[in-house]
C-alpha positions, 0 to 999 in steps of 0.5 A: 299599575303604570304608575307603580311600575314607573315608581319601581323602576325609579327605586331600582335605578336609585338602588343601582346608583347606590351600588346594588343591582337587583336585576343582576341578583335575579340573573344570578339566581336563574343561572345557578338554579339548575346546578343547585337543583342537581344536588337535590335528593328525595329528602329536599322538600323545598326549591331554589328561592324559598325563604328557608330550605326544607330537609326531611329528617326521616334518615335520622330515624335509621340511627339509634341516637342521631346527633347533628354536627354542624360547621361554618368556615370560609375560604379566606384569602384564597379568593384573592388568588382566584381574583388575580387569575380571574378563575372562579371554578375551584373555590366552591369545591374548596369551601364544601370540602373544608367544611365536610372534613371538619365534621368528618373528624367527629364521625359525621356524614353530610346531610346538607350545605348552605353557601354565602357569596358576597361582593361589592358588585354582583357579577352573575356569571362569576357567581354562577361559576362559584356556586356551580363549583359548590354544587359539583362538590356537594354532588360528589359527597351526596350532600344537598345544596339546600340554600344560600345567600348572594349578597351585594354590599358596596362599601363593605367589600372592596371592588373586585373582592369576593367572600365565600363562606359555607355551613354544613350540617351532618349526622352521626350516631352517638355511639360512633362519635369520634372525639379522640377519647380512646386514643392511647400511647403507642397508637400510630398516626397515618397521614393522608396527603393534601392536594396543596395549601387547601384553604389555609396560609394564603396570606403568607403565601401571597406575600412570599410569592407576590414577586413571581410570575404566576402564569407560566409553568414554574420549573420546580413545580411542573405547573404554574404557580397560580394553578398550584395555589388554586388546587382545590381542598381535598375531601377525605370522606371516601378514605375514612369510609374505606377504613370504617368498612374494613373494621379499622379502629379509627380512634382520632381524626385531625383536619390540618387547617389553620394552625397547621401540624402544630395546633390541630392535632392536639385538639383531639388528644386526651390529657397526658398524651402528645405526639411526635411527627417525624420529618421525612416520613411523607413527601412535602409538596413542591409548592411548600418548598418554594414558599419556604425558600423564597420567604426564608421561613423556618421549619417551625413556622412552616409547620405552624401555618401550612399542612405541608402535604398532610391534609388529614391525620388518622390515629389507629392502633399500632397493630392495624396500621399496616392493614389501614395502609393496604385499605388505602392502597398505600396512598397514606403514610405512617408519620408519627406516634402518640406518646405520654407527655404534654398535649402538643406535637413535636416535629423531629427527624 
């Protein structure tokens, strides 16, 4: 036994010399265990460290024709902002809320989430902070953090770099799938405010803002640039649920991610229908004004890269728009309408 232990220690030492610290991985698992377990409900049948996560399908029996909806995404180069500020408590919220919104647009509610965190060198405290954020966001929307992977890959990732990816699985009754097929000419578009850049456009934003000091409060933002860039991606499950419970006919939902206000809405338009979004119908967040000014970026490119303050678009019949605004406590805006024409978005005054 002593010989085997000595051999194992030698192997671990050689592996560490190659850049992978198995002990760091074990420490990270212990640090995140409580946070992950805090998301478990009665449907979770496995514990932290299992080879696969077990989740009971009993809730699916409550639906007439349950359909699973899944999505995978990452937070992109927002991790570069977190690294620059050495602040890791927000990006876990970003990945959960981004993936949640992606399945919400089809009418799905979340069941469970899986995360993937990778770096060149594993820092247990850093990983624990990120995954704690993931767990907090999962708890907020009643979603189990069922499992994940922490990978240490020197040579694949640059020193100091972190990659964060997530997968969500949700469910919707087939009769309640939202696919945009019922959208009609004359329907109005409600815009739900974003909290900031969310998880898109950071490569351009970082380039434009590279010469600025991100730490002190910025006079036009009322907060440091770094804080404005790290504001977590907003989740819209509660708002959409409020509309459903109020009987609002939600005919389409568009999550404004990569491609901005130009590319995302047409993904749900039926053939022969397009949309006009009217400038000035919602407040554009100061961080976008700053990026546009410093980068001398055209209005068209800004709308193609960023959400410009609108994180989710909700398409409703015109006779329900006023009621929908009241349901949302007027924390939304009528920003446009559906019109006959090419399947595209035109932004104009």
